PALUM-31087 format. One record per residue (C-alpha): z negated, y, x negated; residue in one letter. Coordinates in nm, 2 decimals. Example, Ala and Ser with C-alpha at 12.3 -4.5 7.8 and 13.67 -1.06 7.14 Angstrom:
residues 2
+--------+--------+--------+---+
!      z !      y !      x ! r !
+--------+--------+--------+---+
!  -0.78 !  -0.45 !  -1.23 ! A !
!  -0.71 !  -0.11 !  -1.37 ! S !
+--------+--------+--------+---+
end
This chain:
residues 355
+--------+--------+--------+---+
!      z !      y !      x ! r !
+--------+--------+--------+---+
!   8.57 !  -0.92 !  -3.28 ! M !
!   8.86 !  -1.04 !  -3.49 ! A !
!   8.83 !  -1.33 !  -3.72 ! Q !
!   8.82 !  -1.17 !  -4.07 ! S !
!   9.08 !  -1.33 !  -4.30 ! I !
!   8.98 !  -1.35 !  -4.66 ! D !
!   9.18 !  -1.09 !  -4.86 ! I !
!   9.16 !  -1.31 !  -5.17 ! T !
!   9.36 !  -1.57 !  -4.98 ! Q !
!   9.62 !  -1.31 !  -4.89 ! T !
!   9.66 !  -1.20 !  -5.25 ! I !
!   9.68 !  -1.56 !  -5.37 ! D !
!   9.97 !  -1.61 !  -5.12 ! L !
!  10.15 !  -1.31 !  -5.26 ! L !
!  10.12 !  -1.44 !  -5.61 ! K !
!  10.26 !  -1.78 !  -5.50 ! Q !
!  10.55 !  -1.61 !  -5.33 ! L !
!  10.64 !  -1.41 !  -5.64 ! I !
!  10.67 !  -1.73 !  -5.84 ! S !
!  10.94 !  -1.87 !  -5.61 ! I !
!  11.29 !  -1.71 !  -5.68 ! P !
!  11.42 !  -1.60 !  -5.34 ! S !
!  11.72 !  -1.37 !  -5.39 ! T !
!  11.92 !  -1.30 !  -5.07 ! S !
!  12.10 !  -1.61 !  -4.93 ! R !
!  11.90 !  -1.83 !  -5.16 ! E !
!  11.57 !  -1.82 !  -4.98 ! E !
!  11.55 !  -2.19 !  -4.90 ! G !
!  11.26 !  -2.28 !  -5.14 ! K !
!  11.04 !  -1.99 !  -5.03 ! V !
!  11.11 !  -2.07 !  -4.67 ! A !
!  11.01 !  -2.43 !  -4.74 ! D !
!  10.69 !  -2.31 !  -4.90 ! F !
!  10.60 !  -2.08 !  -4.62 ! L !
!  10.66 !  -2.35 !  -4.35 ! A !
!  10.42 !  -2.58 !  -4.54 ! T !
!  10.17 !  -2.30 !  -4.58 ! Y !
!  10.18 !  -2.22 !  -4.21 ! F !
!  10.11 !  -2.58 !  -4.13 ! R !
!   9.81 !  -2.59 !  -4.36 ! T !
!   9.67 !  -2.28 !  -4.19 ! M !
!   9.71 !  -2.44 !  -3.85 ! G !
!   9.99 !  -2.20 !  -3.75 ! L !
!  10.27 !  -2.33 !  -3.54 ! S !
!  10.61 !  -2.21 !  -3.67 ! S !
!  10.97 !  -2.24 !  -3.57 ! M !
!  11.25 !  -2.22 !  -3.84 ! R !
!  11.60 !  -2.10 !  -3.80 ! K !
!  11.80 !  -2.11 !  -4.12 ! G !
!  11.56 !  -1.95 !  -4.37 ! N !
!  11.38 !  -1.74 !  -4.11 ! N !
!  11.03 !  -1.84 !  -3.98 ! L !
!  10.88 !  -1.74 !  -3.65 ! I !
!  10.51 !  -1.76 !  -3.56 ! L !
!  10.43 !  -1.76 !  -3.19 ! K !
!  10.07 !  -1.82 !  -3.06 ! P !
!  10.01 !  -2.11 !  -2.82 ! Q !
!   9.85 !  -1.87 !  -2.57 ! N !
!  10.17 !  -1.66 !  -2.53 ! F !
!  10.16 !  -1.49 !  -2.19 ! D !
!  10.51 !  -1.40 !  -2.05 ! T !
!  10.34 !  -1.14 !  -1.83 ! E !
!  10.24 !  -0.93 !  -2.13 ! K !
!  10.46 !  -0.71 !  -2.35 ! P !
!  10.52 !  -0.84 !  -2.70 ! T !
!  10.46 !  -0.68 !  -3.04 ! L !
!  10.68 !  -0.81 !  -3.33 ! L !
!  10.54 !  -0.80 !  -3.68 ! L !
!  10.83 !  -0.85 !  -3.93 ! N !
!  10.88 !  -0.85 !  -4.31 ! A !
!  11.14 !  -1.02 !  -4.53 ! H !
!  11.12 !  -1.30 !  -4.78 ! I !
!  11.43 !  -1.22 !  -4.99 ! D !
!  11.45 !  -1.01 !  -5.30 ! T !
!  11.72 !  -0.84 !  -5.50 ! V !
!  11.81 !  -0.99 !  -5.84 ! K !
!  11.59 !  -0.87 !  -6.12 ! P !
!  11.73 !  -0.56 !  -6.30 ! V !
!  11.72 !  -0.51 !  -6.67 ! A !
!  11.41 !  -0.36 !  -6.83 ! G !
!  11.14 !  -0.59 !  -6.71 ! W !
!  10.85 !  -0.62 !  -6.96 ! Q !
!  10.66 !  -0.87 !  -6.75 ! H !
!  10.81 !  -1.20 !  -6.62 ! N !
!  10.95 !  -1.10 !  -6.28 ! P !
!  10.88 !  -1.45 !  -6.15 ! Y !
!  10.52 !  -1.46 !  -6.26 ! L !
!  10.26 !  -1.26 !  -6.07 ! A !
!  10.07 !  -1.07 !  -6.34 ! T !
!   9.75 !  -0.89 !  -6.23 ! E !
!   9.65 !  -0.60 !  -6.45 ! E !
!   9.36 !  -0.40 !  -6.31 ! G !
!   9.45 !  -0.31 !  -5.95 ! D !
!   9.82 !  -0.39 !  -6.00 ! R !
!  10.02 !  -0.71 !  -5.93 ! I !
!  10.35 !  -0.71 !  -6.12 ! Y !
!  10.64 !  -0.93 !  -6.00 ! G !
!  10.98 !  -0.92 !  -5.83 ! L !
!  10.93 !  -0.86 !  -5.46 ! G !
!  10.56 !  -0.77 !  -5.49 ! A !
!  10.63 !  -0.43 !  -5.34 ! N !
!  10.95 !  -0.50 !  -5.15 ! D !
!  10.84 !  -0.66 !  -4.94 ! C !
!  10.57 !  -0.92 !  -5.04 ! G !
!  10.28 !  -0.68 !  -4.98 ! G !
!  10.39 !  -0.61 !  -4.63 ! G !
!  10.47 !  -0.98 !  -4.56 ! L !
!  10.12 !  -1.10 !  -4.65 ! V !
!   9.93 !  -0.81 !  -4.50 ! A !
!  10.11 !  -0.85 !  -4.17 ! L !
!  10.04 !  -1.22 !  -4.17 ! L !
!   9.67 !  -1.16 !  -4.23 ! N !
!   9.67 !  -0.92 !  -3.93 ! V !
!   9.87 !  -1.16 !  -3.72 ! Y !
!   9.60 !  -1.42 !  -3.78 ! Q !
!   9.34 !  -1.17 !  -3.67 ! Q !
!   9.52 !  -1.06 !  -3.36 ! L !
!   9.57 !  -1.41 !  -3.22 ! I !
!   9.20 !  -1.47 !  -3.23 ! T !
!   9.13 !  -1.16 !  -3.01 ! T !
!   9.21 !  -1.07 !  -2.66 ! Q !
!   9.48 !  -0.81 !  -2.67 ! Q !
!   9.69 !  -0.64 !  -2.39 ! P !
!  10.01 !  -0.78 !  -2.55 ! Y !
!  10.15 !  -1.08 !  -2.72 ! N !
!  10.21 !  -1.08 !  -3.09 ! V !
!  10.47 !  -1.28 !  -3.29 ! I !
!  10.55 !  -1.28 !  -3.66 ! Y !
!  10.89 !  -1.32 !  -3.82 ! V !
!  10.94 !  -1.37 !  -4.19 ! A !
!  11.31 !  -1.30 !  -4.22 ! S !
!  11.59 !  -1.37 !  -4.47 ! A !
!  11.89 !  -1.17 !  -4.60 ! E !
!  11.73 !  -0.83 !  -4.54 ! E !
!  11.85 !  -0.69 !  -4.88 ! E !
!  12.21 !  -0.77 !  -4.79 ! V !
!  12.19 !  -0.70 !  -4.41 ! S !
!  12.31 !  -1.06 !  -4.37 ! G !
!  12.40 !  -1.22 !  -4.04 ! K !
!  12.18 !  -1.52 !  -4.12 ! A !
!  11.87 !  -1.29 !  -4.13 ! G !
!  11.68 !  -1.12 !  -3.85 ! I !
!  12.00 !  -1.08 !  -3.64 ! E !
!  12.03 !  -1.46 !  -3.61 ! S !
!  11.67 !  -1.48 !  -3.49 ! V !
!  11.69 !  -1.22 !  -3.21 ! L !
!  11.82 !  -1.47 !  -2.95 ! P !
!  11.52 !  -1.69 !  -3.01 ! E !
!  11.27 !  -1.41 !  -2.94 ! L !
!  11.12 !  -1.30 !  -2.61 ! P !
!  11.17 !  -0.94 !  -2.50 ! P !
!  11.02 !  -0.71 !  -2.76 ! I !
!  10.83 !  -0.40 !  -2.66 ! A !
!  10.78 !  -0.28 !  -3.02 ! L !
!  10.85 !  -0.40 !  -3.37 ! A !
!  10.66 !  -0.31 !  -3.68 ! V !
!  10.86 !  -0.37 !  -4.00 ! V !
!  10.64 !  -0.40 !  -4.31 ! G !
!  10.86 !  -0.22 !  -4.56 ! E !
!  10.68 !  -0.01 !  -4.83 ! P !
!  10.60 !   0.33 !  -4.68 ! T !
!  10.26 !   0.41 !  -4.84 ! G !
!  10.13 !   0.31 !  -4.49 ! M !
!  10.28 !   0.63 !  -4.35 ! Q !
!  10.48 !   0.57 !  -4.03 ! P !
!  10.86 !   0.59 !  -4.07 ! A !
!  10.95 !   0.68 !  -3.72 ! V !
!  11.32 !   0.72 !  -3.80 ! A !
!  11.56 !   0.55 !  -4.03 ! E !
!  11.91 !   0.64 !  -4.14 ! K !
!  12.19 !   0.40 !  -4.06 ! G !
!  12.47 !   0.28 !  -4.28 ! L !
!  12.85 !   0.25 !  -4.24 ! M !
!  13.08 !   0.16 !  -4.53 ! V !
!  13.45 !   0.27 !  -4.50 ! L !
!  13.75 !   0.13 !  -4.69 ! D !
!  14.02 !   0.40 !  -4.71 ! A !
!  14.38 !   0.38 !  -4.83 ! I !
!  14.60 !   0.68 !  -4.91 ! A !
!  14.97 !   0.62 !  -4.93 ! H !
!  15.24 !   0.77 !  -5.15 ! G !
!  15.57 !   0.67 !  -5.30 ! K !
!  15.61 !   0.50 !  -5.65 ! A !
!  15.81 !   0.68 !  -5.91 ! G !
!  15.85 !   0.73 !  -6.29 ! H !
!  15.58 !   0.95 !  -6.43 ! A !
!  15.83 !   1.12 !  -6.66 ! A !
!  16.05 !   1.24 !  -6.38 ! R !
!  15.98 !   1.46 !  -6.09 ! N !
!  15.99 !   1.18 !  -5.83 ! E !
!  15.76 !   0.99 !  -5.61 ! G !
!  15.45 !   1.10 !  -5.41 ! I !
!  15.13 !   1.05 !  -5.60 ! N !
!  14.88 !   0.86 !  -5.38 ! A !
!  14.59 !   0.98 !  -5.59 ! I !
!  14.67 !   1.34 !  -5.50 ! Y !
!  14.70 !   1.24 !  -5.13 ! E !
!  14.36 !   1.08 !  -5.15 ! A !
!  14.20 !   1.38 !  -5.32 ! L !
!  14.27 !   1.59 !  -5.02 ! L !
!  14.07 !   1.35 !  -4.81 ! D !
!  13.80 !   1.31 !  -5.07 ! V !
!  13.75 !   1.68 !  -5.08 ! E !
!  13.71 !   1.69 !  -4.70 ! W !
!  13.45 !   1.41 !  -4.72 ! L !
!  13.27 !   1.60 !  -4.99 ! R !
!  13.25 !   1.93 !  -4.80 ! T !
!  13.23 !   1.85 !  -4.43 ! Y !
!  12.91 !   1.91 !  -4.25 ! H !
!  12.83 !   1.74 !  -3.92 ! F !
!  12.70 !   1.97 !  -3.64 ! D !
!  12.40 !   1.77 !  -3.54 ! K !
!  12.11 !   1.76 !  -3.79 ! E !
!  11.80 !   1.56 !  -3.73 ! S !
!  11.46 !   1.72 !  -3.78 ! P !
!  11.34 !   1.39 !  -3.94 ! L !
!  11.65 !   1.25 !  -4.11 ! L !
!  11.86 !   1.56 !  -4.18 ! G !
!  12.24 !   1.56 !  -4.17 ! P !
!  12.48 !   1.27 !  -4.18 ! V !
!  12.56 !   1.21 !  -4.55 ! K !
!  12.90 !   1.09 !  -4.68 ! M !
!  12.96 !   0.98 !  -5.04 ! S !
!  13.28 !   0.86 !  -5.19 ! V !
!  13.15 !   0.59 !  -5.43 ! T !
!  13.45 !   0.40 !  -5.56 ! Q !
!  13.82 !   0.48 !  -5.62 ! I !
!  14.10 !   0.24 !  -5.72 ! F !
!  14.46 !   0.33 !  -5.80 ! A !
!  14.75 !   0.28 !  -6.04 ! G !
!  14.91 !  -0.01 !  -6.23 ! T !
!  15.00 !   0.16 !  -6.56 ! Q !
!  15.02 !   0.51 !  -6.71 ! H !
!  15.38 !   0.58 !  -6.65 ! N !
!  15.41 !   0.48 !  -6.28 ! V !
!  15.32 !   0.72 !  -6.01 ! V !
!  15.09 !   0.52 !  -5.78 ! P !
!  15.20 !   0.45 !  -5.43 ! D !
!  14.85 !   0.36 !  -5.30 ! T !
!  14.50 !   0.48 !  -5.37 ! C !
!  14.21 !   0.31 !  -5.22 ! S !
!  13.85 !   0.44 !  -5.20 ! F !
!  13.51 !   0.35 !  -5.05 ! V !
!  13.29 !   0.58 !  -4.85 ! V !
!  12.92 !   0.53 !  -4.80 ! D !
!  12.81 !   0.70 !  -4.47 ! V !
!  12.44 !   0.74 !  -4.39 ! R !
!  12.40 !   0.83 !  -4.03 ! S !
!  12.12 !   1.00 !  -3.84 ! N !
!  12.00 !   0.90 !  -3.50 ! E !
!  12.20 !   1.17 !  -3.33 ! L !
!  12.53 !   0.99 !  -3.38 ! Y !
!  12.64 !   0.63 !  -3.34 ! S !
!  12.84 !   0.48 !  -3.62 ! N !
!  13.14 !   0.46 !  -3.39 ! Q !
!  13.12 !   0.83 !  -3.31 ! E !
!  13.11 !   0.91 !  -3.68 ! I !
!  13.41 !   0.68 !  -3.75 ! F !
!  13.62 !   0.84 !  -3.48 ! R !
!  13.54 !   1.19 !  -3.61 ! L !
!  13.63 !   1.10 !  -3.97 ! I !
!  13.94 !   0.92 !  -3.86 ! Q !
!  14.06 !   1.24 !  -3.68 ! S !
!  14.04 !   1.44 !  -4.00 ! H !
!  14.17 !   1.21 !  -4.27 ! L !
!  14.53 !   1.14 !  -4.35 ! K !
!  14.43 !   0.81 !  -4.52 ! S !
!  14.40 !   0.49 !  -4.33 ! E !
!  14.03 !   0.39 !  -4.28 ! I !
!  13.85 !   0.08 !  -4.17 ! K !
!  13.48 !   0.03 !  -4.11 ! A !
!  13.34 !  -0.29 !  -4.26 ! R !
!  13.08 !  -0.29 !  -3.98 ! S !
!  12.93 !  -0.07 !  -3.71 ! Y !
!  12.61 !  -0.29 !  -3.70 ! R !
!  12.37 !  -0.08 !  -3.90 ! L !
!  12.29 !   0.21 !  -3.68 ! N !
!  12.02 !   0.47 !  -3.72 ! S !
!  11.69 !   0.43 !  -3.53 ! S !
!  11.41 !   0.66 !  -3.40 ! R !
!  11.08 !   0.60 !  -3.22 ! L !
!  10.96 !   0.88 !  -3.00 ! A !
!  10.67 !   1.09 !  -3.14 ! L !
!  10.49 !   1.03 !  -2.81 ! T !
!  10.50 !   0.65 !  -2.84 ! H !
!  10.14 !   0.51 !  -2.82 ! P !
!  10.15 !   0.37 !  -3.17 ! L !
!  10.28 !   0.69 !  -3.32 ! V !
!  10.01 !   0.88 !  -3.14 ! E !
!   9.75 !   0.64 !  -3.28 ! R !
!   9.89 !   0.69 !  -3.63 ! C !
!   9.85 !   1.06 !  -3.59 ! K !
!   9.50 !   1.02 !  -3.47 ! A !
!   9.43 !   0.84 !  -3.81 ! F !
!   9.59 !   1.14 !  -3.99 ! E !
!   9.90 !   0.95 !  -4.08 ! L !
!  10.22 !   1.16 !  -4.11 ! E !
!  10.54 !   1.05 !  -3.93 ! P !
!  10.85 !   1.09 !  -4.14 ! F !
!  11.22 !   0.99 !  -4.15 ! G !
!  11.32 !   0.73 !  -4.40 ! S !
!  11.66 !   0.74 !  -4.59 ! P !
!  11.65 !   0.37 !  -4.68 ! T !
!  11.78 !   0.09 !  -4.47 ! L !
!  11.58 !  -0.21 !  -4.33 ! S !
!  11.60 !  -0.47 !  -4.07 ! D !
!  11.52 !  -0.20 !  -3.82 ! Q !
!  11.90 !  -0.12 !  -3.82 ! A !
!  11.96 !  -0.46 !  -3.65 ! L !
!  11.68 !  -0.43 !  -3.39 ! M !
!  11.80 !  -0.33 !  -3.04 ! P !
!  11.44 !  -0.24 !  -2.93 ! F !
!  11.18 !   0.02 !  -3.04 ! P !
!  11.06 !  -0.02 !  -3.40 ! S !
!  10.86 !   0.15 !  -3.67 ! L !
!  10.85 !   0.10 !  -4.04 ! K !
!  10.50 !   0.09 !  -4.19 ! L !
!  10.38 !  -0.10 !  -4.49 ! G !
!  10.19 !  -0.10 !  -4.82 ! P !
!  10.34 !   0.01 !  -5.15 ! G !
!  10.59 !   0.28 !  -5.23 ! Q !
!  10.97 !   0.27 !  -5.16 ! S !
!  11.03 !   0.43 !  -5.50 ! S !
!  10.91 !   0.11 !  -5.67 ! R !
!  11.16 !  -0.11 !  -5.49 ! S !
!  11.45 !  -0.26 !  -5.68 ! H !
!  11.31 !  -0.14 !  -6.02 ! T !
!  11.20 !  -0.31 !  -6.33 ! A !
!  10.82 !  -0.36 !  -6.35 ! E !
!  10.79 !  -0.36 !  -5.97 ! E !
!  10.43 !  -0.38 !  -5.86 ! Y !
!  10.19 !  -0.34 !  -5.57 ! I !
!   9.82 !  -0.27 !  -5.58 ! C !
!   9.56 !  -0.50 !  -5.45 ! V !
!   9.38 !  -0.20 !  -5.29 ! S !
!   9.70 !  -0.11 !  -5.11 ! E !
!   9.72 !  -0.45 !  -4.94 ! I !
!   9.35 !  -0.44 !  -4.86 ! E !
!   9.39 !  -0.10 !  -4.71 ! E !
!   9.70 !  -0.21 !  -4.51 ! A !
!   9.52 !  -0.50 !  -4.36 ! V !
!   9.23 !  -0.29 !  -4.23 ! H !
!   9.46 !   0.00 !  -4.11 ! L !
!   9.70 !  -0.24 !  -3.94 ! Y !
!   9.42 !  -0.39 !  -3.73 ! F !
!   9.28 !  -0.05 !  -3.64 ! K !
!   9.63 !   0.07 !  -3.53 ! L !
!   9.71 !  -0.25 !  -3.33 ! F !
!   9.38 !  -0.34 !  -3.17 ! D !
!   9.39 !  -0.28 !  -2.80 ! Q !
!   9.72 !  -0.09 !  -2.83 ! L !
!   9.87 !  -0.01 !  -2.49 ! N !
!  10.24 !  -0.11 !  -2.50 ! L !
!  10.29 !  -0.07 !  -2.13 ! N !
!  10.27 !   0.31 !  -2.15 ! R !
+--------+--------+--------+---+
end
């Protein structure tokens, strides 16, 4: 029997976290607070940068390990807030505040479940990581913690999914492209307009369809999101640069996509990073099968999370709704957190990760 952790304590923790500004790369104060909180709860933690790791004293190297992960950073508050984004405001079932939904609810619910799991005999180890820089995919976030972790059999990332299992997630690659022309006077028939050169590549990016489409994630999606060119109205521009946002499915690596795009474009292109690949967990995985037994519906998520940096099986599952993230008047429901705590434990209790 698990030691029941008071849900009121869990909600109080969320409210305290909301009150501490913790935008990406500025999470020091909230990491300090959590480190102190863990000590008062009798939990032994390790800190690396602004990331915190909880590992039980009875860790058994002969068992597989389940990682519970959620992030402590938030985006900056957008315009349109009616409530104070840094003051948790409870109205009925809702708690308003920056980071309440993304991803404070998942953070505190998974901590509650971690505390329950370490008081029970499970066929696996469980560790908990509160990570930094998720919103910017920063290198001082979960990626910096991975060398400190034991081999991970499965990770559960507490991003808001309405407690439905996101078994696949799109990856991200950002490309910087430059089309070249030749400068000339706009009044005369001279020069080669780099904007027109770029337009040919932009049109290819707009209309090209990748052969392999994922049943869960759909096709690879490419969007030209920024264009820069020209110095003044009467000079034919000799360069035109543009930015391409590429959302990959699990059927292609980012490197494969880059090579294919490069083979079709006349413009020079450079990838900012190949790090953020798509991920997918098999529908036959024991946790996915258990989710389906509880009538939860596996789906593919278009949004990025720390899963993209995890080189081991992972699943995204958390309270709240993704549509509330990064919006004014962000909120999560107390009932959603309470439901998540109970459902998490049912899903994880005696889960066989050796299968």
